[in-house]
Wavefront OBJ file of the C-alpha trace (Angstrom):
o trace
v 89.564 34.577 153.299
v 86.105 35.287 151.979
v 85.146 31.753 150.848
v 86.666 28.409 151.818
v 86.138 27.159 148.271
v 88.718 29.682 147.072
v 91.486 28.166 149.189
v 92.356 25.545 146.510
v 92.638 28.332 143.922
v 95.058 30.285 146.108
v 97.055 27.169 146.987
v 97.286 26.156 143.318
v 98.627 29.618 142.457
v 101.112 29.399 145.331
v 102.328 25.981 144.147
v 102.730 27.270 140.572
v 104.757 30.270 141.776
v 106.870 28.140 144.106
v 107.517 25.464 141.485
v 108.530 27.974 138.841
v 110.884 29.805 141.188
v 112.395 26.557 142.463
v 112.974 25.028 139.030
v 113.989 28.063 136.977
v 114.623 30.847 139.490
v 112.051 32.858 137.557
v 108.489 33.892 138.255
v 106.695 34.326 134.939
v 104.722 37.514 134.448
v 101.722 35.338 133.503
v 101.625 33.956 137.057
v 101.947 37.439 138.497
v 99.158 38.663 136.206
v 96.981 35.739 137.349
v 97.429 36.741 140.993
v 96.709 40.383 140.285
v 93.714 39.441 138.134
v 92.339 37.345 141.001
v 92.624 40.364 143.312
v 90.985 42.700 140.788
v 88.166 40.265 139.943
v 87.452 39.849 143.623
v 87.272 43.622 144.002
v 85.039 43.930 140.961
v 82.534 41.196 141.831
v 82.673 41.054 145.641
v 84.116 44.398 146.646
v 87.054 42.575 148.263
v 89.920 40.266 147.311
v 90.005 36.537 148.058
v 91.459 37.450 151.445
v 88.704 39.922 152.316
v 90.751 43.037 151.544
v 88.932 46.134 150.295
v 90.036 48.422 147.456
v 92.072 50.867 149.561
v 93.891 48.112 151.463
v 94.512 46.338 148.157
v 96.197 49.431 146.736
v 98.149 50.178 149.930
v 99.267 46.523 150.138
v 100.487 46.542 146.529
v 102.382 49.800 147.009
v 103.858 48.630 150.321
v 104.996 45.370 148.740
v 106.592 47.198 145.838
v 108.253 49.935 147.874
v 109.572 47.581 150.566
v 111.277 45.234 148.116
v 112.450 47.707 145.481
v 115.558 48.769 147.454
v 116.537 45.100 147.844
v 116.300 44.712 144.076
v 118.412 47.844 143.582
v 121.073 46.298 145.842
v 120.994 43.066 143.826
v 119.609 41.011 146.724
v 116.258 40.184 145.099
v 115.217 39.650 141.524
v 112.575 41.736 139.789
v 110.152 38.794 139.872
v 110.352 38.669 143.672
v 109.625 42.390 143.886
v 106.637 42.124 141.557
v 105.421 39.025 143.408
v 105.516 40.837 146.740
v 103.485 43.686 145.242
v 100.886 41.210 143.929
v 100.792 39.497 147.318
v 100.277 42.889 148.943
v 97.308 43.486 146.649
v 95.846 40.091 147.542
v 96.326 40.085 151.315
v 96.554 43.781 152.230
v 99.266 45.586 154.172
v 98.662 44.015 157.589
v 98.824 40.409 156.393
v 101.777 41.316 154.199
v 103.825 41.476 157.395
v 102.912 37.883 158.235
v 103.766 36.717 154.715
v 107.125 38.470 154.939
v 107.889 36.979 158.367
v 106.992 33.436 157.279
v 108.963 33.832 154.034
v 112.012 35.230 155.821
v 112.026 32.447 158.417
v 111.708 29.817 155.699
v 114.422 31.465 153.606
v 116.757 31.512 156.613
v 116.077 27.846 157.284
v 116.549 27.055 153.599
v 119.891 28.886 153.512
v 121.076 27.096 156.652
v 120.071 23.686 155.240
v 121.719 24.467 151.900
v 124.977 25.545 153.532
v 124.950 22.495 155.784
v 124.325 20.198 152.821
v 127.131 21.879 150.849
v 129.479 21.190 153.725
v 128.427 17.566 154.069
v 128.256 16.861 150.319
v 130.566 19.341 148.569
v 130.553 17.560 145.197
v 126.768 17.293 144.750
v 124.706 19.751 142.728
v 121.967 20.950 145.074
v 120.441 23.809 143.096
v 118.333 22.871 140.049
v 118.753 26.053 138.004
v 122.009 26.329 136.088
v 124.081 29.275 137.196
v 121.887 29.922 140.233
v 124.267 28.650 142.904
v 123.938 30.617 146.093
v 120.632 32.201 145.058
v 117.632 31.262 147.138
v 114.240 31.086 145.447
v 112.627 33.757 147.636
v 109.428 33.605 145.568
v 108.998 30.040 146.799
v 109.176 31.274 150.371
v 106.783 34.159 149.675
v 104.309 31.711 148.134
v 104.584 29.586 151.281
v 103.751 32.680 153.314
v 100.610 33.263 151.257
v 99.661 29.604 151.670
v 100.122 30.039 155.430
v 97.731 33.006 155.440
v 95.218 31.044 153.348
v 95.344 28.052 155.695
v 95.659 30.007 158.964
v 93.401 33.057 158.543
v 93.076 33.578 162.287
v 96.675 34.878 162.495
v 95.561 38.337 161.445
v 92.994 38.287 164.252
v 95.732 37.341 166.708
v 97.913 40.202 165.493
v 94.985 42.592 165.934
v 94.561 41.456 169.529
v 98.235 42.138 170.159
v 97.979 45.590 168.572
v 100.360 44.616 165.739
v 97.908 45.110 162.928
l 1 2 3 4 5 6 7 8 9 10 11 12 13 14 15 16 17 18 19 20 21 22 23 24 25 26 27 28 29 30 31 32 33 34 35 36 37 38 39 40 41 42 43 44 45 46 47 48 49 50 51 52 53 54 55 56 57 58 59 60 61 62 63 64 65 66 67 68 69 70 71 72 73 74 75 76 77 78 79 80 81 82 83 84 85 86 87 88 89 90 91 92 93 94 95 96 97 98 99 100 101 102 103 104 105 106 107 108 109 110 111 112 113 114 115 116 117 118 119 120 121 122 123 124 125 126 127 128 129 130 131 132 133 134 135 136 137 138 139 140 141 142 143 144 145 146 147 148 149 150 151 152 153 154 155 156 157 158 159 160 161 162 163 164 165 166 167
């Protein structure tokens, strides 16, 4: 990340995305526009995003995020907000860090699903999902936001991946 002072901005955005997806199972376009605007303003004024990604990597990351998640939306696995969020995240962090975000989000989503199923078994008569009609749907945007927060708080992970030849 280019400046440590920007970490609270990124974390605030991540919390807003996560909270919205948790409570309503929706990610408002205004939040997505805020993330994309942050990436574009960084490119305009610094020549890089908040995560130190240049213009070409920003574009490639956005396209990779969109193209990787679009088939999952077509299959009904992900919502459109999750697809758009992943594209915005790709623009912010670039294609190489997008892999880390996806891995963190997928691990958290798997853990979340396991905990939810376990809780359903132990307490079958309790309502465990806050959004009406969203039973069985995980808030994947919450997990993606956690992945971005991980990158913001652990920026040396991309360096470690480079050393392993994974970036």
